[in-house]
C-alpha positions as a printed Julia matrix, in Angstrom:
370×3 Matrix{Float64}:
 119.14   98.07  110.61
 118.59   94.31  110.76
 115.3    92.64  109.85
 115.21   89.22  111.51
 112.56   86.61  110.77
 111.7    83.56  112.86
 112.55   85.11  116.25
 110.34   86.51  119.01
 110.97   89.53  121.26
 113.32   88.67  124.11
 114.74   85.52  122.5
 118.4    84.74  122.0
 119.02   83.06  118.62
 121.64   82.29  116.05
 120.8    83.69  112.62
 122.1    83.67  109.08
 122.33   86.86  107.01
 120.24   86.37  103.85
 120.47   89.81  102.21
 122.55   92.96  102.52
 121.46   96.4   101.34
 122.84   99.88  101.9
 120.59  100.74  104.84
 119.55   97.32  106.16
 120.34   93.62  106.38
 117.95   90.67  106.41
 118.51   87.53  108.45
 116.76   84.23  109.13
 116.73   82.47  112.5
 118.74   79.21  112.38
 118.37   78.04  115.98
 116.78   79.31  119.19
 119.11   79.4   122.2
 116.72   80.97  124.74
 113.06   80.69  123.65
 110.22   83.05  124.51
 107.31   81.65  126.56
 105.16   82.65  123.59
 106.96   80.22  121.27
 105.2    76.99  120.28
 106.18   74.06  118.09
 105.02   74.89  114.54
 102.23   72.46  113.58
 103.37   72.72  109.95
 107.1    73.58  109.56
 106.76   74.2   105.82
 104.48   77.15  106.59
 107.42   79.4   107.42
 109.66   77.98  104.69
 107.12   78.74  101.98
 105.84   81.99  103.53
 102.3    80.59  103.59
 102.16   80.82  107.4
 105.17   82.61  108.83
 103.91   82.88  112.44
 103.02   79.28  113.21
 105.75   79.32  115.88
 103.82   81.98  117.87
 101.01   81.11  120.31
  97.71   82.44  118.85
  96.95   84.87  121.71
 100.5    86.23  121.62
 100.3    86.57  117.83
  97.13   88.67  118.11
  98.78   90.88  120.73
 101.82   91.34  118.48
  99.63   92.24  115.49
  97.8    94.8   117.6
 101.12   96.36  118.61
 102.3    96.51  114.99
  99.08   98.26  114.0
  99.3   100.68  116.95
 102.9   101.54  116.09
 102.06  102.19  112.44
  99.07  104.4   113.29
 101.09  106.32  115.86
 104.11  106.91  113.64
 102.25  107.36  110.35
  99.19  109.34  111.44
  99.71  110.43  115.05
  96.77  108.23  116.14
  96.59  106.14  119.32
  93.28  104.24  119.24
  92.32  101.64  121.82
  91.51   98.22  120.29
  92.35   94.54  120.36
  92.69   92.1   117.46
  89.54   90.0   117.36
  89.85   86.26  116.62
  87.49   84.43  114.29
  86.16   81.16  115.61
  88.62   79.38  117.89
  91.61   81.24  116.41
  93.27   78.04  115.17
  95.99   78.63  112.54
  95.16   75.39  110.69
  92.21   74.3   108.59
  90.82   77.75  107.76
  91.65   78.57  104.15
  88.85   78.09  101.62
  91.17   78.85   98.71
  94.78   77.91   98.02
  97.02   78.65   95.05
  99.82   76.31   94.02
 102.46   76.05   91.33
 103.45   72.97   89.32
 107.05   72.0    88.6
 108.37   70.42   85.42
 107.64   66.96   86.84
 103.96   67.86   87.2
 104.02   68.0    91.02
 101.94   70.55   92.93
 103.67   72.67   95.54
 104.93   76.14   96.45
 108.08   78.19   96.11
 110.18   78.72   99.19
 109.89   82.19  100.68
 111.77   84.92   98.74
 113.19   82.38   96.29
 112.35   80.34   93.22
 113.22   77.03   94.91
 110.28   74.68   94.43
 108.91   72.76   97.41
 106.64   69.82   96.46
 103.79   69.27   98.89
 101.95   66.18  100.04
  99.32   68.07  102.05
  98.12   71.61  102.86
  97.19   71.77  106.58
  96.12   75.42  106.29
  93.21   74.46  104.02
  89.73   73.45  105.1
  89.08   69.68  105.15
  87.13   69.8   101.87
  90.24   71.0   100.0
  92.54   68.56  101.78
  90.22   65.75  100.68
  90.76   66.61   96.99
  93.22   64.47   95.04
  95.69   67.32   94.44
  99.11   66.19   95.58
  99.03   62.62   94.33
  98.1    63.76   90.8
 100.38   65.0    88.04
  99.45   68.34   86.49
 100.46   70.32   83.42
 104.12   71.28   84.0
 104.57   74.98   84.7
 100.88   75.63   85.33
  99.25   77.21   88.37
  96.47   75.62   90.4
  93.54   77.12   92.26
  91.7    74.94   94.79
  88.45   76.31   96.22
  85.95   75.13   98.83
  82.94   77.4    98.31
  80.21   77.7   100.92
  77.7    76.54   98.3
  78.65   73.36   96.41
  81.58   70.97   96.38
  85.28   71.79   96.61
  87.22   71.71   93.34
  90.68   72.31   91.89
  91.48   73.72   88.44
  94.62   74.75   86.61
  95.17   78.31   85.42
  93.81   77.56   81.95
  90.41   76.67   83.39
  90.3    78.9    86.5
  88.42   81.73   84.78
  85.89   79.3    83.35
  85.07   77.59   86.65
  82.72   79.44   88.97
  82.48   79.47   92.76
  79.24   80.12   94.6
  79.14   81.71   98.04
  76.4    82.38  100.56
  76.62   85.09  103.23
  74.08   84.77  106.02
  73.24   87.81  108.09
  70.47   88.38  110.61
  67.23   88.04  108.68
  68.87   88.0   105.24
  70.87   85.67  102.95
  73.01   86.94  100.08
  74.15   84.78   97.17
  77.3    85.44   95.15
  78.91   83.89   92.13
  82.42   84.72   90.92
  85.33   83.32   88.96
  87.35   80.63   90.73
  90.42   82.88   90.46
  88.54   85.95   91.73
  89.07   87.52   95.14
  87.01   86.31   98.09
  87.88   86.35  101.78
  89.76   83.13  102.52
  88.59   82.4   106.04
  85.21   80.66  106.12
  83.82   82.99  108.83
  85.31   86.22  107.44
  82.62   87.39  104.96
  79.82   87.43  107.54
  82.01   89.09  110.17
  83.27   91.79  107.81
  79.88   92.57  106.28
  78.37   92.9   109.76
  81.2    95.22  110.87
  80.97   97.36  107.72
  77.2    97.74  108.01
  77.57   98.77  111.65
  80.16  101.38  110.67
  78.26  102.78  107.67
  74.73  102.55  109.12
  73.11  102.66  105.63
  69.58  104.0   105.33
  67.1   104.21  102.48
  68.09  106.89   99.98
  71.51  107.49  101.51
  74.23  108.16   98.91
  77.24  105.85   99.34
  80.3   105.5    97.15
  82.03  102.12   97.21
  85.58  101.99   95.89
  87.29   98.66   95.09
  83.9    96.91   95.11
  85.1    93.51   93.85
  82.34   91.0    93.16
  79.99   92.84   95.53
  80.48   91.36   99.01
  79.44   94.67  100.59
  77.56   96.1    97.61
  74.6    93.73   97.81
  73.8    94.35  101.51
  74.2    98.12  101.03
  71.86   98.14   98.04
  69.4    95.86   99.84
  69.29   98.41  102.68
  67.99  100.96  100.17
  71.19  103.0    99.91
  71.93  104.73   96.61
  75.26  103.07   95.87
  77.81  104.06   93.23
  80.51  101.4    92.85
  83.88  101.35   91.1
  86.12   98.33   90.48
  89.28   98.01   88.41
  89.21   94.29   87.53
  87.1    93.52   84.48
  86.06   90.02   85.62
  85.07   91.35   89.06
  82.85   94.0    87.43
  81.18   91.3    85.37
  80.64   89.2    88.51
  79.32   92.23   90.39
  76.74   92.99   87.72
  75.63   89.35   87.67
  75.27   89.18   91.44
  73.18   92.36   91.49
  70.99   91.11   88.65
  70.31   87.78   90.34
  69.43   89.6    93.58
  67.09   92.01   91.78
  69.13   95.03   92.95
  70.25   98.17   91.13
  72.97  100.71   91.77
  73.22  104.37   90.9
  76.36  103.65   88.91
  78.95  100.94   88.25
  82.25  102.01   86.72
  85.06   99.78   85.5
  88.16  101.84   86.24
  90.83  102.43   88.84
  89.54  104.4    91.8
  91.81  107.35   91.0
  90.71  107.49   87.35
  87.04  107.17   88.25
  87.2   109.99   90.77
  89.0   112.23   88.28
  86.31  111.59   85.66
  83.31  112.55   87.81
  82.43  109.17   89.28
  79.33  109.18   91.47
  78.07  112.53   90.27
  75.2   111.27   88.1
  72.23  109.21   89.26
  70.28  106.54   87.36
  68.03  109.27   85.95
  71.02  111.18   84.58
  70.6   114.1    86.96
  73.68  115.42   88.73
  73.9   114.08   92.26
  75.17  115.59   95.48
  78.29  114.45   97.31
  78.03  111.09   99.08
  77.03  110.81  102.71
  79.58  108.03  103.17
  82.41  106.3   101.3
  83.5   102.67  101.71
  87.01  101.68  100.61
  88.46   98.16  100.5
  91.75   98.66   98.6
  94.58   96.19   97.98
  97.76   96.34  100.07
  98.96   99.45   98.25
  96.12  101.36   99.89
  94.18  104.3    98.5
  97.12  106.67   98.07
  97.34  110.44   97.8
  95.34  110.94   94.58
  92.32  108.96   95.8
  92.53  110.45   99.29
  92.64  114.03   98.01
  89.71  113.38   95.66
  87.66  112.01   98.55
  88.58  114.96  100.75
  87.34  117.26   97.98
  84.06  115.28   97.78
  83.62  115.9   101.53
  81.59  112.85  102.65
  80.5   112.89  106.27
  81.93  109.43  106.92
  84.79  107.34  105.53
  84.93  103.61  106.26
  88.23  102.0   105.27
  88.91   98.24  105.3
  92.65   97.62  105.14
  94.93   94.58  104.99
  98.17   96.58  105.36
  98.87   98.7   108.47
 101.52  100.92  106.86
  99.35  102.12  103.97
  96.34  102.45  106.27
  98.36  104.77  108.52
  99.58  106.79  105.54
  96.04  107.28  104.18
  94.54  108.09  107.58
  97.24  110.74  107.89
  95.91  112.45  104.75
  92.35  112.49  106.06
  93.02  113.51  109.65
  95.17  116.39  108.39
  92.14  117.51  106.35
  89.83  117.59  109.34
  88.51  114.03  109.62
  88.53  112.35  113.03
  89.07  108.65  113.69
  85.89  107.6   115.49
  86.24  103.82  115.34
  88.82  101.12  114.76
  88.41   97.34  114.78
  91.03   94.75  113.91
  90.46   91.13  112.87
  92.72   88.09  112.79
  91.63   86.94  109.33
  94.98   85.26  108.68
  95.9    83.2   111.77
  99.38   81.74  111.66
 100.66   84.71  109.62
 101.79   88.25  110.41
  98.83   89.75  108.5
  96.01   91.67  110.18
  92.83   93.27  108.83
  91.62   96.63  110.16
  88.39   98.59  109.76
  88.7   102.32  110.38
  85.81  104.8   110.59
  86.44  108.52  110.13
  83.94  111.34  110.57
  84.12  114.88  109.23
């Protein structure tokens, strides 16, 4: 099997083999002899070389169609599912000027840049066209930084853009505002903490999650991989009895602070991996110490590794009526949905979002009902 990067379906190219393994080879396109009509001139050639934006050579509409096909194939092969959906763009779908956070490395000469894809070769940068204008306006690439350090540049929705090195990233805070119909939520988290990179993504995802969960006052909801509380605050504000678990210590601290500033309380907050928390009786005790019933719904927003068998089996045993799963990796989403559909859950909704234009990544929101 050959994995070829930089080429589109139907094209004729010359390619260079970059890796050989027992069951597959990897190759990189060197030149295009017969281009696809979906090919465009990359607006930032270094995007593919550094891996920061590997699909800049694909027209945006064609890229969304390709992402939808990848997701369909994974769900079909991994879980026997064939849902009908399209990948939804955010804003105008432009691949440039959308990132509100970038991470860079510094070479021994103090220059900021990135490593080339799948290598340790350093590529100094003079600009970052993927970033929002506020980040591009910072004096990052003309400065000299501490050799060997890492940089985080952030353009929060509340306050000015800033850039810090890794020694100060945990100390610097970013403030975000998420505006929904009739409500505004305020968040504060570490500069190095996770937050959706596209400016429009938080509002779109929170709206989609609330539509899928349909939280009501008194409803018991478990939230796994809660982070700094992007979804937690709106769920708690809706009156739901939320139990949240998060594995990153700083994120738990940020979550507690965001809830406190909003005047909201949860049934439970546990600092642990999702699997460990579920093994230890997570979500079974309310604020008053009394043992609680199983949740009505569960929200999961795991990293690329997905939930996995242990978490999936624990959730199947808890028997919630609804599972809402936000995924950034089609293969692990398909694997996990396979566990749940085999246990009697039915896929009742699927939406996909182009949160990472100019790349091969796609975000999906799956709803399952028992």
